[in-house]
C-alpha positions as CSV (number, residue, x, y, z in Angstrom):
1,M,334.7,-23.8,-14.3
2,N,337.4,-23.2,-11.8
3,K,340.9,-23.9,-12.6
4,Q,342.9,-25.2,-9.4
5,L,346.6,-25.9,-8.6
6,L,346.9,-28.8,-6.2
7,L,349.8,-29.9,-4.3
8,N,350.7,-33.2,-5.9
9,K,353.7,-34.3,-3.9
10,R,356.1,-33.0,-1.3
11,P,359.2,-31.8,-2.9
12,E,362.8,-32.7,-2.2
13,G,365.1,-29.7,-3.0
14,L,363.7,-27.4,-5.7
15,P,360.2,-28.2,-6.5
16,D,359.8,-29.8,-9.9
17,E,356.7,-29.3,-12.3
18,D,355.1,-32.6,-10.9
19,T,354.9,-31.1,-7.6
20,W,351.5,-29.7,-8.5
21,K,348.8,-30.6,-11.0
22,Y,345.9,-28.7,-12.5
23,V,342.4,-29.7,-12.2
24,T,339.2,-28.0,-13.4
25,K,336.1,-28.2,-11.3
26,P,332.5,-26.7,-11.4
27,I,332.3,-23.3,-9.7
28,P,330.2,-24.2,-6.4
29,E,327.3,-22.1,-5.2
30,P,327.9,-20.3,-2.0
31,K,325.9,-21.6,1.1
32,E,324.2,-19.4,3.7
33,G,326.7,-16.9,4.8
34,E,329.2,-17.6,2.2
35,V,330.6,-15.5,-0.6
36,L,332.1,-16.5,-4.1
37,I,335.1,-14.5,-5.0
38,Q,336.8,-14.3,-8.4
39,H,340.6,-14.0,-8.0
40,H,342.3,-11.2,-10.1
41,Y,345.9,-11.6,-8.6
42,I,347.7,-14.3,-6.7
43,S,350.7,-13.8,-4.5
44,L,353.8,-15.8,-4.8
45,D,356.0,-15.8,-1.7
46,P,359.1,-17.6,-0.5
47,A,357.3,-18.9,2.4
48,M,355.2,-21.2,0.1
49,R,358.2,-23.4,-0.2
50,G,358.0,-24.0,3.5
51,W,354.2,-24.7,3.7
52,M,354.8,-27.7,1.2
53,M,356.8,-29.6,4.0
54,D,355.2,-32.1,6.3
55,R,357.0,-30.6,9.5
56,K,356.3,-28.3,12.4
57,T,356.3,-24.5,11.4
58,Y,354.3,-21.6,12.3
59,I,351.3,-22.7,10.1
60,P,349.9,-26.4,9.2
61,P,351.4,-27.7,6.0
62,V,349.4,-27.8,2.7
63,E,348.1,-31.3,2.5
64,I,348.5,-33.5,-0.6
65,G,345.4,-33.1,-2.9
66,E,344.7,-29.5,-1.3
67,V,344.7,-26.1,-3.4
68,M,348.2,-24.6,-3.0
69,R,347.9,-22.0,-0.4
70,A,348.6,-18.4,-1.5
71,G,347.3,-15.1,-0.8
72,A,345.0,-13.5,-3.4
73,I,342.7,-10.6,-4.2
74,G,339.7,-10.3,-6.3
75,K,335.9,-9.2,-6.3
76,V,332.8,-10.8,-4.8
77,L,330.7,-12.2,-7.7
78,K,327.9,-13.8,-5.2
79,S,327.0,-13.4,-1.6
80,N,324.6,-15.6,0.1
81,N,323.4,-13.3,3.1
82,H,327.1,-12.7,4.2
83,P,326.8,-10.2,7.0
84,T,329.8,-8.1,5.9
85,F,330.7,-8.7,2.0
86,K,328.5,-7.9,-0.9
87,V,328.8,-8.2,-4.6
88,G,331.4,-6.2,-6.1
89,D,333.5,-5.8,-2.7
90,C,337.3,-6.2,-3.3
91,I,338.6,-8.9,-0.8
92,V,342.0,-10.0,0.3
93,S,342.0,-13.6,1.2
94,W,344.0,-17.0,1.6
95,G,342.2,-18.1,-1.5
96,G,345.1,-20.3,-2.9
97,V,346.2,-20.8,-6.6
98,Q,342.7,-21.0,-8.1
99,E,340.4,-18.8,-10.1
100,Y,337.4,-18.8,-7.8
101,E,337.0,-19.2,-4.0
102,I,334.0,-20.0,-1.8
103,T,334.4,-18.5,1.8
104,N,332.7,-17.6,4.8
105,G,334.9,-14.6,5.1
106,E,337.3,-16.0,7.9
107,N,340.8,-14.5,7.4
108,C,339.5,-12.0,4.7
109,Y,339.2,-8.3,4.7
110,K,338.0,-5.8,2.3
111,V,339.9,-3.2,0.6
112,D,339.3,-0.3,-1.7
113,D,340.8,-0.9,-5.0
114,S,339.5,2.7,-6.4
115,I,342.2,4.1,-4.1
116,V,345.1,1.8,-4.5
117,P,345.5,-0.7,-7.3
118,M,344.9,-4.4,-6.3
119,P,348.6,-5.7,-6.7
120,K,349.6,-3.1,-3.9
121,Y,347.5,-4.9,-1.5
122,L,349.5,-8.1,-2.1
123,G,352.8,-6.1,-1.7
124,A,353.5,-3.0,0.1
125,L,350.0,-3.0,1.8
126,G,349.8,-6.7,2.3
127,M,351.8,-9.4,3.8
128,P,355.4,-8.2,2.7
129,G,354.6,-4.8,3.7
130,M,353.4,-5.8,7.2
131,T,356.5,-8.1,7.4
132,A,358.8,-5.1,6.8
133,Y,357.1,-2.7,9.1
134,F,356.8,-4.9,12.2
135,G,360.3,-6.7,11.5
136,I,362.1,-3.5,11.4
137,L,360.3,-1.3,13.8
138,E,359.1,-3.8,16.4
139,V,362.0,-6.7,16.3
140,G,364.6,-4.5,15.0
141,K,363.9,-1.7,17.1
142,I,365.6,0.8,14.9
143,K,366.5,4.4,16.2
144,E,367.7,7.3,14.5
145,G,371.4,7.0,13.5
146,D,371.4,3.1,13.5
147,I,373.4,1.3,10.7
148,V,371.2,-1.1,9.0
149,L,372.0,-4.0,6.8
150,V,369.4,-5.9,4.8
151,S,369.8,-9.0,2.7
152,G,367.5,-9.7,-0.3
153,A,367.2,-5.8,-0.3
154,A,365.7,-5.6,-3.9
155,G,362.8,-8.1,-2.9
156,A,359.3,-7.4,-1.7
157,V,360.2,-7.2,2.0
158,G,363.8,-6.1,2.0
159,S,363.1,-3.1,-0.3
160,L,360.5,-1.8,2.2
161,V,362.7,-2.6,5.2
162,G,365.3,-0.3,3.8
163,Q,363.0,2.7,3.0
164,I,361.4,2.5,6.2
165,A,364.8,2.5,8.0
166,K,365.8,5.5,5.8
167,L,362.5,7.2,7.0
168,K,363.6,6.8,10.6
169,G,366.9,8.3,10.1
170,C,369.1,5.1,9.6
171,T,372.1,4.7,7.3
172,V,371.0,1.5,5.2
173,I,373.1,-0.8,3.1
174,G,371.4,-3.5,1.0
175,I,372.7,-6.7,-0.2
176,A,371.3,-8.0,-3.8
177,G,372.3,-10.0,-6.6
178,G,373.4,-8.1,-9.7
179,K,374.3,-4.6,-10.8
180,H,370.8,-3.8,-11.9
181,K,369.5,-4.5,-8.5
182,C,372.0,-2.6,-6.7
183,D,371.5,0.4,-8.9
184,Y,367.7,0.2,-8.2
185,L,368.5,0.2,-4.4
186,I,370.7,3.4,-4.5
187,N,369.1,5.4,-7.4
188,E,365.4,4.7,-6.8
189,L,365.0,3.6,-3.2
190,G,367.5,5.8,-1.5
191,F,369.7,3.1,0.2
192,D,373.1,4.5,1.2
193,A,375.2,1.9,-0.3
194,A,374.7,-1.6,-1.8
195,I,376.6,-4.9,-2.1
196,D,376.5,-7.3,-5.0
197,Y,376.9,-10.7,-3.3
198,K,377.4,-12.3,-6.9
199,T,380.6,-10.3,-7.8
200,E,381.9,-9.0,-4.4
201,N,383.6,-10.7,-1.6
202,L,381.1,-10.3,1.3
203,Y,383.5,-9.7,4.1
204,E,385.5,-7.1,2.1
205,A,382.5,-5.4,1.0
206,L,381.0,-5.2,4.4
207,N,384.5,-3.9,5.8
208,D,384.2,-1.2,3.1
209,K,380.6,-0.2,3.2
210,C,380.1,-0.8,7.0
211,P,383.6,0.1,8.6
212,K,381.9,1.0,11.8
213,G,380.0,-2.2,12.0
214,I,376.0,-2.8,11.9
215,D,373.4,-2.2,14.6
216,V,370.7,-4.1,12.8
217,Y,370.9,-6.8,10.4
218,F,367.5,-7.8,8.7
219,D,368.0,-11.2,7.1
220,N,365.9,-12.8,4.3
221,V,368.6,-14.9,3.0
222,G,370.4,-17.0,5.7
223,G,373.4,-19.2,4.9
224,D,376.9,-17.4,4.1
225,I,375.3,-13.9,4.1
226,L,374.0,-14.4,7.4
227,N,377.4,-15.6,8.7
228,A,379.1,-12.8,7.0
229,A,376.8,-10.2,8.7
230,L,377.3,-11.6,12.1
231,S,380.9,-10.7,11.8
232,K,380.1,-6.9,11.7
233,L,377.8,-6.5,14.7
234,R,378.1,-3.6,16.9
235,L,377.5,-3.7,20.6
236,N,373.8,-4.5,21.4
237,A,372.9,-5.1,17.9
238,R,369.9,-6.8,16.7
239,V,369.5,-9.4,14.0
240,V,366.0,-9.9,12.6
241,I,365.5,-13.4,11.2
242,C,362.8,-13.1,8.6
243,G,363.6,-15.6,6.0
244,A,366.3,-17.9,4.8
245,I,365.7,-18.3,0.9
246,S,369.0,-19.6,0.2
247,Q,368.3,-22.7,2.4
248,Y,364.6,-23.6,1.5
249,N,365.5,-26.1,-1.3
250,N,368.5,-27.6,0.5
251,K,368.6,-31.7,0.3
252,K,371.4,-31.4,3.0
253,D,371.5,-30.0,6.4
254,I,370.8,-26.3,6.5
255,I,374.0,-24.2,6.7
256,G,374.0,-22.3,10.1
257,P,376.1,-19.5,11.3
258,S,379.6,-20.4,12.5
259,N,380.2,-16.6,13.5
260,Y,377.3,-16.8,16.3
261,L,379.8,-16.1,19.0
262,S,379.5,-12.5,17.8
263,L,376.2,-12.3,19.6
264,L,377.9,-13.1,22.8
265,V,380.9,-10.8,22.4
266,N,378.5,-8.0,21.3
267,R,375.6,-8.6,23.6
268,A,373.5,-8.7,20.6
269,T,370.2,-10.5,20.1
270,M,369.0,-12.7,17.4
271,Q,365.2,-12.9,16.9
272,G,362.9,-14.7,14.4
273,M,359.8,-13.1,13.3
274,V,356.5,-14.2,11.7
275,V,354.1,-11.5,10.5
276,L,350.9,-13.3,11.6
277,D,351.8,-12.6,15.1
278,Y,350.9,-8.9,14.6
279,T,347.6,-9.2,12.8
280,E,345.7,-7.2,15.2
281,N,347.9,-4.2,14.5
282,Y,347.9,-4.6,10.4
283,H,345.4,-1.6,10.3
284,K,347.6,0.7,12.1
285,A,350.7,-0.2,10.0
286,A,348.7,-0.1,6.6
287,Q,347.4,3.3,7.3
288,E,351.0,4.5,8.1
289,M,352.4,2.8,5.1
290,G,349.7,4.1,3.1
291,M,350.5,7.6,4.0
292,W,354.1,7.3,3.2
293,M,353.3,6.1,-0.2
294,M,350.7,9.0,-0.9
295,Q,353.7,11.4,0.3
296,G,355.9,9.9,-2.2
297,K,358.3,8.8,0.8
298,L,357.7,4.9,0.0
299,S,357.8,3.1,-3.3
300,S,357.2,-0.3,-4.2
301,K,357.6,-2.5,-7.4
302,E,355.3,-5.2,-8.6
303,D,356.7,-8.0,-10.9
304,I,353.5,-9.4,-12.5
305,Y,353.1,-12.4,-14.9
306,E,349.9,-13.6,-16.4
307,G,347.8,-16.9,-16.1
308,I,347.6,-19.6,-13.8
309,N,349.2,-21.8,-16.3
310,T,352.5,-19.9,-15.9
311,F,352.6,-20.7,-12.2
312,Y,355.4,-23.0,-12.1
313,E,357.9,-20.9,-14.2
314,T,356.9,-17.9,-12.2
315,F,357.2,-19.4,-8.9
316,L,360.9,-20.6,-9.8
317,R,361.7,-16.8,-10.1
318,L,361.5,-16.6,-6.5
319,F,364.7,-18.7,-6.1
320,S,366.4,-17.9,-9.2
321,G,366.5,-14.0,-8.4
322,D,365.0,-13.2,-11.8
323,K,362.5,-10.8,-10.3
324,M,362.2,-7.2,-8.7
325,G,360.0,-6.4,-5.9
326,K,356.7,-8.3,-5.2
327,L,356.1,-11.4,-7.3
328,I,352.6,-11.6,-8.5
329,L,350.4,-13.8,-10.7
330,K,347.6,-12.1,-12.6
331,V,344.5,-14.3,-13.0
332,I,342.4,-12.3,-15.2
């Protein structure tokens, strides 16, 4: 039997437990050209909140009654003459929050879990890693000597953004919530400084940690933190809008930046980025990221919780901040 999590209703504000419902269905047999994959791990990402809304975005919303969209990794149990995938292959897919998946292989790719553990392919070598790589290098256009500010810096994307910027010779300041996370940024990831938004005044902290201003701001949070960062832009600065997790559960209007005229004064740019725009170059990015990891120059942390039944409480950790690095659900 296949346990699945279906979208039950469109949430208003922070999703409640009734947003989804569990169902159990017989595992279907793969048809000609299809494979059956057993999921081992499921990725939990802030973007999932947006996928539940029935509004225009970069990807169609999850429909009511559909399996909740999510990245997943697992092993092929059966193959019905699939041209590429065979039994035993380790596959990364958009298989959703369920134990088993039938697919024709579209938007799936094979990885080697004998070299790198499966969770890494959902983190540093998966969508978060690709987001960090292309976001800071292609959109942020960092160069040696830049002063880089990263929000959500202890998260799956932000932690990698900061490390990549350090590898490229930048000064990096991270914004995170709590002393434990700030210590992690400095002592384990090599950031030059950290700001605890829970205990520090943002404007005072930015004046102290970024007295010369910032060349690149990588934003995962939005809201008040984005607004404060805009006040410290240097000439020709770049602002990368990757996410706005502080705003995803708003029941009222999204809080926008009142300091946006700093873009004009400093001839700065602010650009949104969606990692799906870079799919044709994932292989190149994964190779370089993997090399950095093997050389000990790049590290990642996976925060793993067990069982599909724990989905709701684990999902909430995305918004409470009660996690470190990449949030993952272990299926088996």
